[in-house]
N, C-alpha and C positions, 0 to 999 in steps of 0.2 A: 658631216653628220653632227647634229647638235649634241651637246653633252648629255642632255636628258634622254635622248634617243639611245645613245651608246650605253648609258648607265642602266637603262631598263633592260637592254639585251644582255649586258654583262651580269646583272643581278639574276636574270632568268637562267642564264647559263650556270651560275653558281648553285641555284636552287635545284636545277635539273640534275646537275652532276652529283649533288649531295643525295637526292632521293633515289636516283637510278643506279649510281655507281659507287656509293659509299654506304648508304643505309642498309642494303642487303647483306653486307658483311657482318652485321651485328644481329641478324635474325638467326634463329636456331633451325633453319631449313636443312633437312638431311640431304645427302647426295642423291641425285636422281639417276635412274637407270635408263639406258645402259651406258651411255658414253661418259657421263660425269664420274660415275663410280669406277668404271674401267680405267680411265686415264689417271684418276687419283691413285688407284691401287698400283698402277705401273710406276708412277713417279715415286710413290712410297717405297716400293721394292727396290728401285734403283738407288734411292738415297740410303736406305738401310744397308745395302750391300756395297755402297760407295762405287756404284757403276754409273759412269757419265758418258758412255758410248752407246751401249746397246739397250734400248728399251726392252724390259722383260716383264712378263706377267706369269706368275707361278713357275718361275725359272725358265720359261720358254721365251725366245726372242719374239717381240711384237714388231712386225715388219711393215705395218700399214700406215704409219705416220712418221715424219721426220722428227728431229730432236729438239728444235728450239722451244716449243711449248712445254715439253717435258722438263727442259732445263729451267724454264721460268717457274714451273711447279715445284721443282726440287729446291730452288733458292727460296721460294716462299715458304715451303714446309720447314726448311732448315731455320728460317727466321721466326716462324710463328707456330711451329709444331704441327702435328698431324690433326688438323682441325678443318672444318668446313671453310672457315675464313681463309686459311692458307690455300685451299684448293681453288676457291673462287676469285681470290685477289688478282691473279694474272689475267684472267678473262676480262674482268671489269677494268683493269688498267689498260689492256689492249683496246677494249671498246671505247674507253675515254680517249685514248690516243688516236683512234680512228676518227672520232669527231673533231678533235683538235687539228689533226693534219688535213681533214677535209676543209676546215675553215682557213687554214694557212694556204692551201692550194687555191681556194676561191679568192682569197685576198690578192694573191699574185696574178690570177687570171682577170679579176674584175676590180673590186675595191674593198675597203675595210668593212663597210656595213654588210655587203653581200657575204663576206667571209664569216662574220659573226653569225649572221642568219643561217648560212650553210652549216656551220658547226652545230648550232642548236638543232637544226632539222636532222642532221646526221645522228645526233645523240638520241633523238626521240622517235626515230622510225621503228615501227613495231618489231619487225623481224631481227634487225641487228641488235636492238635493245634487249630482246628476249634471249638471243644466243650469247650475248655477253655475260649473262647470268650463269651460264654453264660452261663446261670445259670444252668448247668448240675451237679446234685449232684454226679454223678459217677466220675467226675473229682477229687473230694475231696477224693475218695476212693483210688486212685493210690498211693499217698505217704505213706498211712498207710499200704497197702498190701506190698509195697516194704520194708518198715521197719520191718514188721512182718517176712518176708522171711529172711532178714538180721539177725534178732535176732535169729531165729531158726537155721540158718546156723552156727552162732557163738556158740550157745548153745550146739549143738551136737559136736562141735570141741573143746570146752573148756576142759582143762585138770584138772582144780581145781573145786571142788564142789561149792565153793563160787562164782566163776565167772559164773558157769553154772546157779546158782540161779538168779544172776543179769540179765543174758540174758533172762531167763524165765520170770522174772517180767517185763522186757522191752517188751517182746513179748506180754504179757498179756495186758499191757497198750495200745499197738498198736491195738490189737484185740478189745479192748474196744472202741477205737476211730472209728475203721472200723464198728463196730456194731451200733454206734450212727450215722454213715454216711449213710450206706445202709443195715443195719441189717445183714442178714446171707450170702449174696452173696459173699462178700469179704472173710469171714471166710471159706466158702466151697471151693472157688477157691484155697485158700492157703492150706487148709487141704488136698484136693485131690492131688494137685501138689506136696506138700511136702511129703505126704504119699507115692505117687508113686515113688518119688526119693529115699526114704529110701528102698523101696522094690527092685528097680532096682539095687541100689548100695549095696544091701545086708547088710544094716545097720538097718533094721527093727527088733526091739526087743520090749519086754515088757516095758523096761525103756523109749525108745523113744516115744512109744505110750502114756504112762502115762504122760510124760512131755508135749506132744502136747495137750492132752486132758485137762491137768491141766491149761495150758496157755489159752486155749479157755474158760474154766470154769471161771477163774479169770477175763478174759476180759468181759464175760457175766455178772458177778457180778458187775464189775465196771460200766457197762452201764445200769444195771437194774433199778437204782432209777428213771431215766427218764421214762422208759417204764412202771414201776409200777405207777408212777404219772399220765401218760397218761391213763392207765386203770381206775384209780380212778376218773379222770376228765371226761373221755369219755368211759363209760362202754361198753365192748365188743371189745375194740381196739385190745387187744392181740390176740383174736381169729381171728379177721378180718385180721390183718397184718401178723401174723405168720402162720396161718392155711390156710386162703383163698388166701392170696397174695403169700406166700412162698410154703407151702406144696402142695396145690392144683394147684398153678401156675406152679410148677415143674412137677407134675404128670398128669395134665389135661390141656386142652385148654380152660380154663374158663376165662383167662384174655383177654383183648381187643387185645393184641398183642401175642396171644397164638396159632396162626394157621400157623406160618411160617414153611417152610420146613427144613429138617435137615441140608442142606448146607447153611442156611441163613447167617451164619457168614463169609463164605469164601470171598465174595467180600469186606466186611467191613474190614477184617483183611488184605487182600491183597492190595486193593486200599488205605485203610486208613493208612497203614504204609509206603506208598510211601513217598519219593523216595528211601528208604533204604531197602525195603523188598527184592529187587532183588539180594542182595549180600548174602542172606542166602543160596542160591542154591550151590555155589561152596564150602562153608564151610561144609554144611551138606553132600555133596557128598564125600568130602575128609574124613570127620569124620567117615562116614559109611565104606569106604574102609579101613580105619586104625583102625577100632573098636577093633581089637585084640591087638593093641599096645597102652597101657594105659599110656599116658603122665601125667605130673603133673597137668594139667588142666582138666583131665578126670572127676573127681568128680564134678567140677563146671559146666562142659558142661552137665553132666547128670542132675544136679540140675535145670538148666535153661530149658533144653529140657522137663523134666517132668512137670515143672511149666506151660510151654506153652501147651504141649499135654494134660495134665490132665485138664487144664482149658477149652480147646476147647471141649474135650469129655463131660465134665459136661454141658457146655452151649448148646451143640448140643443135649444132651439127654433131657434137660429141654423142656417142651412144651412152656413155656413162653419165648419169644425171643425178644430182643431189642438190637440195635447196641451198645448203651452205656454200656451194661453189659460186653462187651468184653474189656473195657478200661484197666483193670488190667493186661491184657495179652500183651499189646503193649510194656512195658518195656523189656519183654523177647526177643521180636523181635529186639529191639534196641541193647540189649546186644549181641545177636548173630551177628548182622551186624557189630558191633564194633570189635568183635573178628575176624570176617572175614577180615576186613581191617587191623587189627593188624598182622594177619598171612601173608597177602599180603606184608606188609612192611618188615616183617622178612623173606620173601622168603620161607615160610613154606607151601604155597599152591602148588598143583600139576600144571603141565603145562597146562592141560585142564582147570582147574579152573582159572588160570591166564589169559588164552585166554578169558574165560567168562567175567572176570572183565573188560578187555580192551573193549570188545564189548559193555557191558552195559554202561560203562562210556562214550564211544563215542556216543552211541545212546541217552542217557539221556542228554549229553552235547549239542547235536544238537537240541533236543527238548527244552532244557532250553533256547536256543537262541531265538526261535520263540514263546515260550509260553507266555511271557509278552505281546507281540504285539497281539497274537491271543486272549488272554484274554480280552484285551481292545476292540478289534474289534468285538468279539462275544457279549460282553456286550452292546456295542453301538447299535448293530443290534437288540438284544432281548429287550433292555429297551427303544429303540427309542430316544436316547440322543446322544449328541456329547461331548466328554471329552475335556478338555483344552489341549493346547500344552504341558504344564508342565507334564501332565500325560504320554504323549508319550516319553518325555525326561527321565522320571523316568523309563519307560519300557526299554529304551535303556541302562540305567545304569545297570538294573537287567540282561539284555542280556549280557552285557560286563562281568559281574561276571561269567556267564555260560561259556563264552570263556576262562576266567582265570582258571576255574575249569578244563577244558579239557587240557589246556596248562600245568598246574601243574601236572596232572596225567601223561602226556607224558614225563615230566621231572623226573618222579618217585618221586615226592614230595607229598607223600601220605597224610601226615598230613595236608598240605595246601589244598589238594584236598577236604578232608572232611570239613575243615574249610570254604572254599569257597562255597561248596555245601550247607552248613547250612545257610550261609549268603544269598545265592540265594533264598532259600525257604523263609527266613525271608523277603527279599526284595519283593518277589512276594506277600506275605501275606500283607505287608504294602501297596503295590500298589493296591491290590484288596480292602482293607478296606478304603483307602483314597478316591477312586472314585466310582467304581461299587457298593460296598456295601452301600454307602450313598444313592445312587439313589434308589436301591432296597429296602432298609429299609424304606425310606420315603414313598414309594409306598405301603408298606404293614405294616405300623405302625398305632397304635391307638392313637398316641400322638396328631395328628392333630385334632382328634375328641374331645379329652380332652381340647385342646386349644380353640376350638370353644365353648364348654360349659363354660369354664372359662371366656371367653369374655362376654358371656351373663350374668354372675354373679349369675346364678342359674341353677339347673338341671331341665329340663322339667319333667312334671308329670311322664311320662314313656319314657325311651329311650330303643329302641330295636335295638341291633346291629345285622344286617342281614348278615350272611356269616362268622361270627367269634364268639368265646366266649369272652366276654369282660373281660379283666384282666388289661393290662397296662393302659387302659383308666381311670380306677379307681386310679391307681398309680399316674397318671399325674394330676388328679384333684386338685384344691386348697384344702388346709387342711380343711377349713371351710365347703366347699361343701362335702367333704368326711365325715366329722363329722355328718352332717345332712342327709346323704344319707340313704334312706330306703332300706331294703333288696331286694325288687322287683322293685326298681326304674330304675336300669340298668340291662337288661337281654339280652340274646342272642337267636337267632332264625336262623335255617337253611333256605336256599333258598327254599328247598322242602316244608317246613312247610308254608312258606309265600305264595308260589304259590298255595298250597292245600287249604289254608283258604281264600285267596283272599283279605280280608279286615281286618282292625284292629280297635282298640278302639279310641274314640274321645279323643283328647289331647295327643295322643301318637306320639312320634317322631321316625321315622325309619332312622337309619344310615346304608345305604346299600353300601357294598363294590362295587367297580367298576366291579370286576369279577362277583359278584352276579347279578349286573345290566345286564351284558352281557348275563348271563344264562337266565334271565327272557325274554330278547329280543329274544334270540334263540328259546325259547318256545312260542314266540308270546304272552307273558303275559305283563302286565304293573304293575308298582309299585302302590299299593293302596294309593294314596295320592298326595299332591301338593309339587312340588320341591321347597324347601326353599333356599338351599345354598349348597356349596361344601366345603369339608374340607379334604385335602390330598386324600386318597384313597376312601373317603366316599362321597356319595350323600345324602343330608339330606332332608327328606320328612316329612311333616305334614300329618299324616295318616287320612284316612276317617273312619267314625264310623261303627261298626258292633257288634252285640251281641256275647257273649261268648268269644270275643277276648282277653279281659284282663286276664281272667283265663288261656287261652291257652298260652299267652305270659309269664305269671308268672311261669308256670310249664314247659316251654319248655326247660329250661336249669338248670342244677344243678352243682355247682362248685365241687362237690365230684366226678364227673364222670372222 
């Protein structure tokens, strides 16, 4: 690879990483509900109580997630304080690591240029990029599954037993980290994909099966101290998490997200891996037509294909489905897309596939020119705001990058095309986070409610958040107020429950979201109380008295749900 080609890709990687994974840390974006606020409040409570074993929220064990991401949160908060920066830093670092490890794996499977391209594409896929901005535990799983696959690939190709043992131990360590991050899902996706690749490539034998099982077993042993400590501290945890959440979650529709159709993941994988997913078609078409001609990259192509197909089959077979479960599969799409671009640059694609490339680049280039302006215009209309002139100037810069992308492609400067496409995605991300996201987040944040309570200097006897489950409101409270907070002092209530009961208890404060207020007005109902104030998305009411209401509100919401 020429130095100018490498430099353009490296420069694009630096700009992309800065705009997507560093710049958001310095924006005043409040925590988003429900997951980001909940996970932040859990880590905060653990840190303030010096609790490093049992995740807790409002003094109750939170049993739905393993510990590694909470540990990362706690370390970040200890270093940077109880701030949004500290909450978001782990997710952004894990997202960045996911892209870097994707590139490293692609380098080992193919070559350096493919690795750099794959890293860029992994960093700029829409869904992984978006989830890295929030506290999604699955983001942390991606780098560990990437490294497990790399270790297994190297282990099977090691010629010396000593080297093979080293790779096996490295794979075991990565399996252990994956188990501490998301328990068995990362292990199963890797095992299914890797086992399928051994079968298809006719490398499946007793030795390879033993090595894989041994690596998984060692990883489980490495992760087991925390799980055993959890069982000791919270009896029944192992049965709940591994049997109810995993086994029954796979086999039955018992989970809250367990009734999705079999094609559930299709739109998430397709739209979530934009703008790069479209370049898989010419590659896969050519590879299928040339399947009998096994080139030097054939084993690597089989490896990535089985990783992707095996993972999709497993996720579709499971009854419990969630978009974030598919995150470990996005690196495979990034690698395939990078290989496709590499074959285009080396003139190894068929004529029909080259025509497909030209059409896609021209269409996406045209869309890239108008998308920044369309994004701002649509957000102004939906949010009812007017963005400043500088936002439209920034949109013009992002559109200019799209023009440069198409121009570079027409000049057959394919590395520059990939580099500029990545910068365009990063620029669009920065544009959206700087203006539309700030307005949206403020309108749907609990930070304003916490600030209203902090100004009062004390928490009312009972605060009922109507329309949301309170999480980040607790994170944003002053530490003294959090310390003295009773378990049932801040609870949540759905609008349906509020309308059904009609009235609440004396001395209770209702914090009603504006969307919930609109629902009550639509039903020709009124909020049971006197309007005191407004705080961000909330209308604050002092409730009217009614019997039974305190007990109803105390039991209306459980943080374990």
